[in-house]
N, C-alpha and C positions, 0 to 999 in steps of 0.2 A: 740071204735066201728068203728070210721071213717076209721082208719088204716086197721082194719080187712076187712071192706067193699072194700077198694081199693085192698087189697091182693086177695080177692075172685074174683074181677073183672079181676085182672091180670091172674089168673088161667083160667077164662072163655075165655079171649083173647088168651091165650096160646093154649087151646084146639082147637080153630078155626084156628090157624096157623099150628099146627101139633104136633104129639106125641113126637117128639124129644125135643120140647120146654117144654112140660109137664114133661118129664123125668128130665130135668135140674132143673125145679122148685122143683120137689120132692127131688132130690138129695141135692140141696142147701137150702132146706126149713128152717132148723135151723138158718143158717147164714143169710138168707133173712129176717127172722122175727127179728133177732137181729139188722140188718141194718135198718129195718123199725122203730124200737124203737129209734135208735140213730140218724137216718137221714131220716125223712119222705119225704124230697124232692127227695131222691134217688128213692123211689117207684113211685112217681108221674112222674118223668122223664122217667123211664122205661115203665110205663103204657102208656104214651103219644106216645112213639115210637111203641109199640105194636098196639095201636089203629090206628096209621097211616097206618100200614101194612094191618090190617084187613079191614080198611075202604076203602082202594084202591080196594079191591075185592068186596065190598058190592054192590049187584045188586040193580038197581032202583035209583042209585044216578047219578049225572052228569058225574062223572069220574069212577064210579064203574065198568063199563064194558069195560074200555079202557085198552088195553094191554100196550099202551105207558105210561099211568099214573102209572100202576103197576111197570113197569120197572124203571121209574124215582124215585118212592118211595123207591124201593129196592136199587137203586144206592145211594141214600142219606144215607141209613142205612149202606151200604158197605163202603162209604167214611168215615162215622163216626167211624166205626169199625177199618178201616185202620189207621186213625189218632190217635186212642186211644189204639191200639193193645199193649198188654202187652208182647208179645213175637214175634220173627221173624216169627214163624210158623203161628200165627194168621194173621199177615200182609200178608204173602204169600197166605193164603186161601182167604183173602179179595180180593187180586189181581186176583186170579183165578175166583172168583165169579163175579167180575166186567167184566172180559173178556167174561164170559158166558152171562151176561146181555147185553153186547154190541152185541153179536152174535144174541141174540133174537131180539133186537131192529132193527137190520139190516134186519131180516127176516119178520118183520111185514108188510112193504109196499108191499111185494110180494103177500100177501094174496088176494088182490083185482084182481090180474091177474089169479087166480086159478078158476077152475070150482066150482060150489056150493058144490058138494060132497067132492071134494078134500079140499076146503077151510074149511069146517066143521071139517074134520079130523085133519087138520093142526092147527086149532084154539084150539081144545081139547088138542093137544100135547103141544102147547105153554103154555096153562093154567096149564097143569101138570108140566111142567118144572119150571114155575114161582112159583107154590105151593112148589115144592121141594126146590128151592133156598131160598124162604122165610123162610121155616122151618130151613134150615141149617144156614142161616145168622143170624136169630134171636136167635137160640140156642147158637151160638158162641158169639153173642153180649151180651146175658144175662150172660154167664159165665164170659166174660171179664169185664162186669160192676160190678158183685158181687166181683170178685177177686180184682179188682182195688179199690173198695170202702173199702174192708176189709184191704187192704194194707195201705190205707191212714189213716184209723182209728188206725192202729197199729204203724205207723211211728211217732216218736216224732217230734213235730213242734217247735223246739227251734231256735230262731233267732241267727245268728252269731253275734259276737262282732262288734259293729259299725253299725249294720243293724237294721232297724225298721220293725215291722210286723213279720209275720211268714214265714218260709221257708218249703215248702212241696216238697218232692222228690217222684215222682211217680215211679211205677214199670217200665214204659217205659223208663224214664230217667235213672234209674239204669241199665237197659239193655244196653242202648246206652253208658253209662259210661263204662260198662264192656267191650263192644266191642271196644271202643276207647283205653282202657288200653291194651287190647290184641294186637291191631294194633301197638301201640307204642312199646310194648315188641318185637313184631316180627321185627319191623324196626331196633331196637337196636341190635337184634341178627344178622340180615343181615349185619349191619355195622361192628360188631365185626368180622364176617367171612371175610369181605373184608379187614379189617385192618390186620388180621392174615395172609391172603394170600399175602398182600403187603410186610409184614415184612419178610415172608419166601423168 
């Protein structure tokens, strides 16, 4: 029952962030429920991240109306996503979102120099942009978290000979290993071409 309660809470938080996050939850519903049964800490971690994002926008709190605070919270989520990105594409999107958040952060101090009517219009636009970024960032983060957790559950954790403990290879590490292998092969190909040209 406790797990179901946390899952419902996650859906409520997702609705507050935006429809894109709800779509992800619906799409990955079966996998998510399985992960909750196998790893309850996973759901707790995701829920805490969602709560941080929704709480930053909550009116009536000390930091709820602060654009600066919302930007910082979203930057933390982007940093987390970039560090745990399963693919280069996800890392690239995280970098793009970080750049957009930096641009918003630079525009905030200018608000005080605007007229009241202009300031109100600009604040609504900043709020809209932050809402949009929050939705995109958390939807991507949720997909990344679910896929990474699934991969770790499926990966055999057999220690190598002479080692103690378990060895876990993440999707990110595998991607990096693949990229390194390709680079090595490309270097070998270039060396072979140079050797052939010298022999000729």
